[in-house]
N, CA, C and O of each residue as an XYZ file, in Angstrom:
356
protein
N       0.843     -1.164      0.000
C       0.000      0.000      0.000
C       0.891      1.230      0.000
O       1.895      1.274      0.711
N       0.534      2.213     -0.782
C       1.301      3.455     -0.843
C       0.639      4.514      0.035
O      -0.581      4.520      0.198
N       1.449      5.405      0.596
C       0.947      6.555      1.326
C       1.350      7.801      0.565
O       2.521      7.972      0.226
N       0.396      8.670      0.296
C       0.663      9.905     -0.444
C       0.278     11.073      0.445
O      -0.878     11.189      0.850
N       1.230     11.936      0.753
C       0.987     13.113      1.574
C       0.610     14.264      0.644
O       1.463     14.786     -0.073
N      -0.665     14.663      0.652
C      -1.129     15.703     -0.255
C      -0.598     17.085      0.103
O      -0.752     18.026     -0.675
N       0.026     17.218      1.271
C       0.609     18.499      1.636
C       1.849     18.779      0.800
O       2.215     19.935      0.589
N       2.499     17.711      0.322
C       3.738     17.911     -0.434
C       3.653     17.429     -1.872
O       4.436     17.875     -2.712
N       2.722     16.528     -2.179
C       2.627     15.973     -3.531
C       1.210     16.173     -4.054
O       0.244     15.793     -3.393
N       1.086     16.759     -5.221
C      -0.215     16.923     -5.846
C      -0.216     16.088     -7.111
O       0.599     16.311     -8.006
N      -1.138     15.115     -7.194
C      -1.235     14.251     -8.357
C      -2.639     14.338     -8.926
O      -3.607     14.494     -8.183
N      -2.750     14.238    -10.240
C      -4.098     14.224    -10.820
C      -4.880     13.007    -10.332
O      -4.302     11.966    -10.021
N      -6.168     13.154    -10.272
C      -7.029     12.078     -9.790
C      -6.836     10.818    -10.615
O      -6.868      9.716    -10.066
N      -6.637     10.953    -11.911
C      -6.450      9.775    -12.757
C      -5.250      8.944    -12.306
O      -5.315      7.715    -12.304
N      -4.159      9.602    -11.927
C      -2.978      8.871    -11.452
C      -3.275      8.134    -10.153
O      -2.838      6.999     -9.959
N      -4.021      8.784     -9.265
C      -4.386      8.138     -8.008
C      -5.239      6.902     -8.265
O      -5.047      5.866     -7.628
N      -6.181      7.012     -9.198
C      -7.043      5.869     -9.497
C      -6.261      4.733    -10.140
O      -6.543      3.562     -9.886
N      -5.284      5.070    -10.969
C      -4.436      4.034    -11.566
C      -3.646      3.299    -10.481
O      -3.525      2.074    -10.513
N      -3.115      4.055     -9.528
C      -2.397      3.421     -8.414
C      -3.336      2.532     -7.599
O      -2.958      1.437     -7.183
N      -4.557      3.008     -7.375
C      -5.518      2.252     -6.569
C      -5.933      0.959     -7.248
O      -6.328      0.008     -6.573
N      -5.850      0.908     -8.588
C      -6.170     -0.327     -9.298
C      -5.144     -1.407     -8.989
O      -5.483     -2.589     -8.918
N      -3.887     -1.005     -8.803
C      -2.802     -1.945     -8.556
C      -2.723     -2.349     -7.089
O      -2.515     -3.521     -6.775
N      -2.886     -1.389     -6.200
C      -2.814     -1.633     -4.758
C      -3.494     -0.483     -4.047
O      -3.707      0.569     -4.649
N      -3.842     -0.655     -2.780
C      -4.488      0.410     -2.033
C      -3.588      1.623     -1.885
O      -2.363      1.500     -1.862
N      -4.204      2.800     -1.783
C      -3.464      4.056     -1.630
C      -4.007      4.773     -0.398
O      -5.213      4.995     -0.290
N      -3.117      5.137      0.538
C      -3.502      5.966      1.675
C      -3.288      7.421      1.294
O      -2.215      7.790      0.817
N      -4.303      8.247      1.503
C      -4.204      9.681      1.203
C      -4.254     10.419      2.537
O      -5.232     10.318      3.278
N      -3.197     11.156      2.830
C      -3.110     11.888      4.090
C      -3.264     13.377      3.800
O      -2.469     13.949      3.055
N      -4.283     14.009      4.384
C      -4.541     15.427      4.191
C      -3.694     16.251      5.159
O      -3.241     15.735      6.181
N      -3.480     17.517      4.843
C      -2.692     18.369      5.740
C      -3.258     18.444      7.163
O      -2.504     18.656      8.112
N      -4.581     18.272      7.322
C      -5.181     18.339      8.658
C      -5.051     17.028      9.433
O      -5.549     16.921     10.554
N      -4.378     16.020      8.837
C      -4.133     14.763      9.522
C      -5.114     13.651      9.195
O      -4.872     12.496      9.547
N      -6.220     13.975      8.528
C      -7.181     12.931      8.164
C      -6.570     12.015      7.112
O      -5.844     12.462      6.224
N      -6.879     10.718      7.229
C      -6.324      9.722      6.319
C      -7.471      8.958      5.663
O      -8.441      8.580      6.321
N      -7.343      8.740      4.361
C      -8.351      8.014      3.605
C      -7.685      6.878      2.845
O      -6.524      6.978      2.449
N      -8.426      5.806      2.649
C      -7.950      4.677      1.861
C      -8.679      4.692      0.531
O      -9.909      4.700      0.488
N      -7.922      4.696     -0.548
C      -8.485      4.621     -1.893
C      -8.096      3.280     -2.461
O      -6.911      2.964     -2.564
N      -9.088      2.482     -2.831
C      -8.805      1.156     -3.351
C      -9.820      0.797     -4.425
O     -10.927      1.335     -4.456
N      -9.439     -0.096     -5.281
C     -10.300     -0.552     -6.348
C     -11.312     -1.555     -5.802
O     -10.978     -2.385     -4.957
N     -12.519     -1.476     -6.278
C     -13.541     -2.450     -5.926
C     -13.656     -3.402     -7.104
O     -13.976     -3.006     -8.224
N     -13.385     -4.672     -6.819
C     -13.364     -5.657     -7.890
C     -14.733     -6.278     -8.072
O     -15.590     -6.185     -7.192
N     -14.937     -6.916     -9.221
C     -16.217     -7.574     -9.463
C     -16.354     -8.817     -8.587
O     -15.368     -9.310     -8.040
N     -17.572     -9.315     -8.459
C     -17.869    -10.436     -7.561
C     -17.056    -11.673     -7.894
O     -16.669    -12.414     -6.990
N     -16.789    -11.915     -9.170
C     -16.045    -13.112     -9.560
C     -14.635    -13.096     -8.975
O     -14.167    -14.113     -8.463
N     -13.958    -11.954     -9.046
C     -12.605    -11.849     -8.496
C     -12.609    -11.977     -6.978
O     -11.712    -12.594     -6.404
N     -13.609    -11.399     -6.329
C     -13.695    -11.474     -4.872
C     -13.884    -12.924     -4.453
O     -13.277    -13.375     -3.482
N     -14.727    -13.660     -5.183
C     -14.955    -15.069     -4.866
C     -13.670    -15.875     -5.043
O     -13.368    -16.749     -4.231
N     -12.913    -15.583     -6.104
C     -11.649    -16.283     -6.326
C     -10.663    -15.959     -5.204
O      -9.963    -16.848     -4.719
N     -10.605    -14.687     -4.787
C      -9.716    -14.298     -3.701
C     -10.069    -15.037     -2.420
O      -9.181    -15.485     -1.695
N     -11.370    -15.167     -2.134
C     -11.796    -15.861     -0.923
C     -11.409    -17.335     -0.985
O     -10.961    -17.909      0.007
N     -11.582    -17.938     -2.150
C     -11.216    -19.343     -2.330
C      -9.719    -19.527     -2.098
O      -9.301    -20.481     -1.442
N      -8.915    -18.615     -2.635
C      -7.467    -18.660     -2.426
C      -7.123    -18.506     -0.948
O      -6.248    -19.202     -0.432
N      -7.813    -17.593     -0.270
C      -7.556    -17.362      1.152
C      -7.883    -18.601      1.974
O      -7.142    -18.946      2.894
N      -8.982    -19.272      1.653
C      -9.361    -20.501      2.357
C      -8.291    -21.567      2.143
O      -7.912    -22.266      3.083
N      -7.811    -21.693      0.921
C      -6.777    -22.693      0.622
C      -5.501    -22.395      1.400
O      -4.876    -23.310      1.935
N      -5.107    -21.114      1.469
C      -3.893    -20.749      2.221
C      -4.085    -21.017      3.714
O      -3.160    -21.462      4.393
N      -5.284    -20.745      4.219
C      -5.564    -20.982      5.631
C      -5.457    -22.465      5.957
O      -4.909    -22.838      6.994
N      -5.977    -23.309      5.079
C      -5.916    -24.754      5.312
C      -4.480    -25.263      5.303
O      -4.185    -26.288      5.918
N      -3.595    -24.568      4.619
C      -2.192    -24.977      4.558
C      -1.401    -24.515      5.777
O      -0.255    -24.928      5.956
N      -1.985    -23.678      6.607
C      -1.324    -23.179      7.809
C      -1.475    -24.232      8.900
O      -2.479    -24.252      9.611
N      -0.482    -25.105      9.034
C      -0.585    -26.245      9.953
C      -0.735    -25.808     11.411
O      -1.454    -26.457     12.171
N      -0.075    -24.726     11.815
C      -0.180    -24.273     13.207
C      -1.607    -23.804     13.508
O      -2.155    -24.118     14.565
N      -2.194    -23.067     12.596
C      -3.566    -22.602     12.795
C      -4.537    -23.777     12.804
O      -5.439    -23.835     13.639
N      -4.355    -24.699     11.887
C      -5.258    -25.854     11.821
C      -5.166    -26.690     13.095
O      -6.180    -27.198     13.573
N      -3.963    -26.840     13.650
C      -3.797    -27.580     14.904
C      -4.505    -26.858     16.050
O      -5.184    -27.490     16.860
N      -4.348    -25.539     16.116
C      -5.029    -24.744     17.137
C      -6.540    -24.925     17.032
O      -7.214    -25.115     18.044
N      -7.073    -24.869     15.816
C      -8.511    -25.037     15.626
C      -8.974    -26.441     16.025
O     -10.046    -26.599     16.609
N      -8.168    -27.457     15.710
C      -8.507    -28.827     16.120
C      -8.580    -28.940     17.640
O      -9.513    -29.532     18.182
N      -7.583    -28.363     18.327
C      -7.559    -28.417     19.790
C      -8.750    -27.662     20.382
O      -9.390    -28.140     21.318
N      -9.037    -26.503     19.843
C     -10.155    -25.712     20.378
C     -11.489    -26.392     20.131
O     -12.416    -26.244     20.928
N     -11.599    -27.132     19.043
C     -12.873    -27.804     18.759
C     -13.126    -28.944     19.734
O     -14.267    -29.385     19.877
N     -12.092    -29.428     20.404
C     -12.236    -30.506     21.381
C     -12.705    -29.997     22.740
O     -13.170    -30.783     23.566
N     -12.588    -28.700     22.980
C     -12.991    -28.133     24.258
C     -14.487    -28.325     24.452
O     -15.282    -28.032     23.559
N     -14.860    -28.816     25.617
C     -16.269    -29.079     25.886
C     -16.859    -28.095     26.889
O     -18.072    -27.886     26.910
N     -16.017    -27.491     27.716
C     -16.526    -26.563     28.726
C     -16.819    -25.205     28.079
O     -15.986    -24.635     27.375
N     -18.002    -24.722     28.339
C     -18.419    -23.419     27.851
C     -18.739    -22.544     29.051
O     -19.231    -23.031     30.069
N     -18.464    -21.266     28.932
C     -18.779    -20.332     30.007
C     -20.000    -19.505     29.612
O     -20.175    -19.136     28.451
N     -20.834    -19.226     30.605
C     -21.952    -18.315     30.361
C     -21.395    -16.892     30.303
O     -20.249    -16.655     30.685
N     -22.194    -15.962     29.830
C     -21.734    -14.571     29.786
C     -21.457    -14.059     31.197
O     -20.534    -13.270     31.398
N     -22.251    -14.503     32.180
C     -22.029    -14.099     33.571
C     -20.691    -14.626     34.083
O     -19.946    -13.892     34.732
N     -20.380    -15.888     33.797
C     -19.105    -16.470     34.210
C     -17.939    -15.756     33.544
O     -16.906    -15.519     34.170
N     -18.106    -15.421     32.300
C     -17.056    -14.713     31.569
C     -16.807    -13.344     32.166
O     -15.654    -12.947     32.335
N     -17.884    -12.600     32.496
C     -17.716    -11.279     33.108
C     -16.996    -11.386     34.449
O     -16.124    -10.572     34.752
N     -17.364    -12.402     35.266
C     -16.699    -12.595     36.557
C     -15.227    -12.919     36.365
O     -14.368    -12.387     37.067
N     -14.939    -13.806     35.399
C     -13.559    -14.186     35.145
C     -12.724    -12.991     34.706
O     -11.549    -12.889     35.059
N     -13.327    -12.085     33.938
C     -12.624    -10.898     33.457
C     -12.664     -9.753     34.468
O     -12.002     -8.732     34.285
N     -13.446     -9.930     35.533
C     -13.533     -8.894     36.567
C     -14.337     -7.686     36.131
O     -14.075     -6.566     36.571
N     -15.304     -7.906     35.277
C     -16.107     -6.773     34.805
C     -17.586     -6.935     35.175
O     -18.428     -6.196     34.664
N     -17.904     -7.858     36.026
C     -19.325     -8.006     36.334
C     -19.534     -8.613     37.610
O     -20.678     -8.810     38.020
């Protein structure tokens, strides 16, 4: 992701949109506000990205082991028990 400080660099909107097509662009205004400019892809690409993400997640052996162990846990806490355990209720 690129960060562009508009206090020092002025670029035409077309250039910003071209950059946003390739990767997200952070736009920082002189008053400190920050905006993210990014391309919105069609549904087909988003679905493919999600499928890729799921495949990468399944290949993460440490995460998969953690999920397997957590799925074996049988004890559940009520919201009241959780608040007491955290000291907030």
